[in-house]
C-alpha positions as CSV (number, residue, x, y, z in Angstrom):
1,M,0.0,0.0,0.0
2,T,1.4,3.4,-1.0
3,P,1.8,6.3,1.5
4,A,-0.8,8.3,-0.5
5,S,-3.4,5.5,-0.3
6,K,-2.8,5.1,3.5
7,A,-3.3,8.9,3.9
8,A,-6.5,8.8,1.8
9,I,-7.9,5.9,4.0
10,R,-6.9,7.7,7.2
11,Y,-8.5,11.0,6.0
12,G,-11.6,9.1,5.0
13,L,-11.8,7.7,8.5
14,L,-11.4,11.2,9.9
15,I,-14.1,12.6,7.7
16,I,-16.5,9.8,8.7
17,T,-15.7,10.4,12.4
18,A,-16.2,14.1,12.1
19,A,-19.5,13.6,10.3
20,I,-20.7,11.3,13.1
21,L,-19.6,13.8,15.7
22,Q,-21.3,16.6,13.8
23,R,-24.6,14.8,13.5
24,G,-24.6,13.1,16.9
25,L,-22.9,15.5,19.3
26,F,-22.2,19.0,17.8
27,S,-25.7,19.3,16.4
28,L,-27.0,19.2,20.0
29,I,-24.7,22.2,21.1
30,R,-26.6,25.3,20.1
31,V,-25.6,28.9,20.9
32,E,-28.0,31.4,19.4
33,G,-29.1,28.8,16.9
34,A,-25.6,28.2,15.7
35,V,-23.6,24.9,16.1
36,P,-19.9,24.1,16.0
37,D,-18.8,22.5,12.7
38,A,-16.5,19.5,13.1
39,L,-16.2,18.9,9.3
40,L,-15.1,22.5,8.7
41,V,-12.5,22.2,11.5
42,L,-11.1,19.1,9.9
43,A,-10.8,20.9,6.5
44,V,-9.0,23.8,8.1
45,A,-6.7,21.5,10.1
46,A,-5.8,19.5,6.9
47,G,-4.8,22.8,5.3
48,I,-2.7,23.8,8.3
49,V,-0.9,20.4,8.3
50,G,-0.7,19.5,4.6
51,G,-0.8,22.9,2.8
52,S,-3.4,24.3,0.5
53,D,-3.7,21.3,-1.7
54,R,-4.4,19.0,1.2
55,G,-6.8,21.5,2.6
56,A,-8.7,21.8,-0.7
57,T,-9.0,18.0,-1.0
58,V,-10.1,17.3,2.5
59,G,-12.3,20.4,2.5
60,F,-14.1,19.3,-0.6
61,F,-14.8,15.8,0.7
62,S,-15.7,17.1,4.2
63,G,-18.1,19.5,2.6
64,L,-19.6,16.7,0.5
65,A,-20.2,14.7,3.7
66,L,-22.0,17.7,5.2
67,D,-24.0,18.3,2.0
68,L,-25.5,14.8,2.4
69,M,-26.9,16.0,5.8
70,L,-28.2,19.4,4.8
71,T,-31.1,20.7,2.7
72,T,-29.0,23.4,1.1
73,P,-27.9,23.2,-2.6
74,F,-25.7,20.1,-3.1
75,G,-22.1,21.1,-3.4
76,L,-22.4,24.3,-1.5
77,A,-20.6,23.1,1.6
78,A,-18.0,21.3,-0.6
79,V,-17.0,24.5,-2.3
80,S,-17.1,26.6,0.9
81,Y,-15.0,24.1,2.9
82,L,-12.6,23.8,0.0
83,A,-12.0,27.5,0.2
84,A,-11.5,27.4,3.9
85,G,-9.0,24.6,3.6
86,V,-7.0,26.5,0.9
87,V,-6.9,29.7,3.0
88,A,-5.7,27.8,6.1
89,G,-3.0,26.2,4.0
90,V,-1.9,29.4,2.5
91,L,-1.8,31.2,5.8
92,E,0.1,28.5,7.6
93,T,2.7,27.9,4.9
94,G,3.3,31.7,4.8
95,L,4.6,31.7,8.3
96,V,8.2,31.3,9.2
97,R,7.4,29.9,12.7
98,S,4.1,28.8,14.0
99,A,2.8,28.9,17.6
100,R,-0.2,27.3,19.0
101,W,-2.1,30.5,19.4
102,L,-1.3,31.3,15.8
103,T,-2.6,27.9,14.6
104,M,-5.8,28.6,16.6
105,F,-6.1,32.0,15.1
106,I,-5.6,30.7,11.6
107,A,-8.2,28.0,12.2
108,A,-10.7,30.6,13.4
109,V,-10.2,33.0,10.5
110,S,-10.3,30.2,7.9
111,A,-13.4,28.7,9.4
112,V,-15.2,32.1,9.5
113,L,-14.2,32.6,5.8
114,G,-15.7,29.2,5.0
115,V,-19.0,30.2,6.7
116,V,-19.1,33.5,4.9
117,V,-18.4,31.9,1.5
118,F,-21.2,29.4,2.3
119,A,-23.7,32.2,3.1
120,V,-22.8,34.3,0.1
121,L,-22.8,31.4,-2.4
122,G,-26.0,30.1,-0.8
123,T,-27.7,33.5,-1.3
124,L,-26.5,33.6,-4.9
125,L,-28.1,30.2,-5.4
126,G,-31.5,31.3,-4.0
127,R,-31.3,30.7,-0.3
128,S,-32.2,34.2,1.1
129,D,-32.2,33.0,4.7
130,L,-28.4,32.5,4.9
131,L,-27.4,36.2,5.1
132,G,-28.8,38.0,8.0
133,R,-28.5,38.8,11.6
134,Q,-27.8,35.2,12.5
135,L,-24.7,35.1,10.4
136,G,-22.8,37.0,13.1
137,A,-23.7,34.5,15.7
138,V,-22.8,31.6,13.4
139,C,-19.4,33.2,12.7
140,A,-18.7,33.8,16.4
141,V,-19.7,30.2,17.4
142,V,-17.7,28.7,14.5
143,A,-14.7,30.9,15.2
144,V,-14.5,30.0,18.9
145,S,-15.2,26.3,18.4
146,S,-12.7,26.1,15.5
147,A,-10.0,27.7,17.7
148,V,-10.7,25.3,20.5
149,L,-10.9,22.2,18.3
150,A,-8.0,23.2,16.0
151,L,-5.2,21.6,18.1
152,P,-6.8,18.2,18.4
153,A,-7.8,18.3,14.7
154,V,-4.2,19.2,13.7
155,K,-2.9,16.2,15.7
156,A,-5.4,13.9,13.9
157,C,-4.4,15.3,10.5
158,R,-0.7,14.8,11.4
159,W,-1.6,11.1,12.1
160,A,-3.3,10.9,8.7
161,D,-0.3,12.5,7.0
162,Q,2.4,10.6,8.8
163,D,3.5,8.5,5.9
164,L,3.5,11.4,3.5
165,D,6.0,13.4,5.7
166,Q,8.8,11.2,4.4
167,L,8.0,12.2,0.8
168,R,8.1,16.0,1.4
169,P,10.8,16.9,3.8
170,S,11.4,20.3,2.4
171,M,7.9,21.5,3.0
172,R,8.1,21.9,6.8
């Protein structure tokens, strides 16, 4: 089995786990009608660990997993999470030295960007209920929960990428 296929299987397991956590646990945690988003955190963490390409790939498939659970236009979460994963990867690789608080900040900013992209694209696709007063509450909840969950998610993504680290020593 190649390192890339091992990483794909591990990320698949992480996406399934995050989807189960999202549906079973995080959907019960409501603050002002907003819930934390485990799949978005996973996409952002993959971008932080593996760069913008990895963030885009994991973000796309994480978003597809969420699209299967939502009634919004299919593919909307996939595109939004792809964008969040890319931004996280670009921000993290642009740093000379990363600290934990900076990783948490990048996760929060990237997740909020994913939520805003989701709301704007959803509005363009005919869902007028996504942009409004509640968007601020959603962004706040997602930012805080992403910052809190970023470090464990980054560790999980490092586990998924462990075999690929040997193939790209110059990227870290």
